[in-house]
Each structure stands twice: as C-alpha cells, then as structure tokens.
Phi, psi and omega in degrees: 000116182289160174292329185284323170300316176303309183305321182283345182270345180065136179226232213269205209253159181256184191283134183287353191267216185305315181299329174292341193277353178299125178187209188302147181283197184292132184086350182283154169246169186213146166248130184261125169238134185235125185249124174262092178305316182288322174300311182295327179293318181296314173297320184291323187285331182294315184293318186280338191079018186166179175299131181297148167268178188307323185293338181246019176263139185300152175247115182285341171299318178288325177301317182297316176304309182298320178301310174308315177298310171310315181292318177302323178293315181289335175275348173307128175087347189267173178251145185074162179280150181239129183246151172273147177220121179236136175230129172259130183251126189213158174262137171249117185275155183303127180083012176248010174307311184297326184287319180279335179319307178298326179288324174293316184292324182293323180297303188300326182299316177291330183123005178268143172276156182232131169248117189246133186226133182298141177261099185271313188210182182289350175264006178270032181291169181255012175308298185313309181300318182292312179305315176298315175301316176300307188298322176297311182297327176297311174302326183293334185077177176078015181282117187256356181173150182222134175226126178249119182261113185199143183301320176239320164069012184304327181289350173263351185315297181300317175291329173290324181293324178292324170300311180295333180282346174268003177089019188261118173315124173230135183229154177248126177247141174169211181246129188296334175299332193249001191225046182295337174294334182274315183304325183254014180289144183271350190235337178252154178267137180236131173239127177286138184294328181293332185282352177274125187297131170084353179295324170250137179291314185239146180302135181287143178283066200270142179226129174229166183291342182271348181224048181286135180295161180303316179293356181088168182214155178268140178246106186271158181297153177278342176207156180299150175308326182297347177294336180292348185275349181240355185285158176292151177289137178103348175271098188214174178248131177281000000 
C-alpha cells in the first residue's frame, strides 16, 4: 500500500476522551457513527483473499455523505438541530506511524475524528474504547441515532440492542457474510457497506457458502496460521 493510495482513501478515528467530546451544543442532538478499522480491515481482507488495493478500500468521503443524508432523514420533523459525528478507531503497529499518518490526516480533513491506539499485543484492540465512547455519548443524552461499522460486531450487540430498546435507531454497518446476527436481528437495522453508494470503486469479489460457483471457490484464512503460537489456550476449533 503506497502512501499516496492511503491518502486518497481517507481513514480513521479521533480520541474518545476530551477531544472527542466536542459535538452538538446545548439542546443539540447527534447521530453517531463508530468505525472499527482493524475489524473491518480483517473482514475485507477475508472477502478479497488478501490486502485490498485502492479499488477495494472504503472511501470515507462517500461514507460521510451517506451519514449526512441519514442524519437529515432522522432530523426530519424533529425539534432542534441534529449533527453527525463520525469516529474511526484504529490500531497503529510499531514502525508504521509514518505510513499511516497521511491516511489519518486525510480522514480528519474529511471530518472524521480518529482514535489511534498502539498495537502492543493481541489485547490492544479498540473494542473497549469504542464501547466506552458509545456509553459516553449515551450518558450525555441527545442521541438521535447510532451506527457501528464492524465486520462481525458481536461485541456491540447488547449495547446496540439496549439503545434500540429506548427507541433510538441503531444500525450495524458491515459485510453480510460476517454479521448474520445483525442481518437477522429484529431490533437492529443492517446496512451492507457495499450498498452505500460510492464507498467502493469496484464491486467486491464476494463468495459465500450459500452462493458457491459450480467450480468451487477458495476461502482464505482470516489470520495467519502462525497466530496459533500466540493465541490463548482454549481458543480452538473442534
């Protein structure tokens, strides 16, 4: 992945602390989008069978326009202004800061906040930070809608269902192959990222067990086999 390709794709998220708390003023409401970059990268890589090229990287400008349109829909007929807030949560592996920096700056330039966390070990994921951010926004009040973008998103199922039970529209954005729980949910709406106009330049080469070609298809691993050497005991496949 070249630096120029990264910069044109727009990327990640801002801080879930004090800086991320900037949002609608007194009396305002917000529609919140939270993007799980590490998980979505893994899900997209599984679909593609490798690292995505420029044609298959999500375009955050298109995603931002979709979010603004969704926010306008949710604000129609309501009282007070409704603003959109989008944050990308990502890990930064050692030695990659200079490569990732243009992508992060491009994201921020588009209007996305970025929460970046060092990737120290396998426990350095950003799920807990995303959940804390969602909980903070919920406590602050004025939540008019929420969207969580994650390839599987199971960690967010209960919080999102609890928010939806309060009458707040809750959506899961991702890939239908990896989020069957959201696709079939009675309380959550699911939006396939490929169905959002302009998010991908080219159609994704999607293959599922329900729609295999007659000649068969290769299904690539989600992670390298060597990851077994560092995984916790008890995490296995029967």
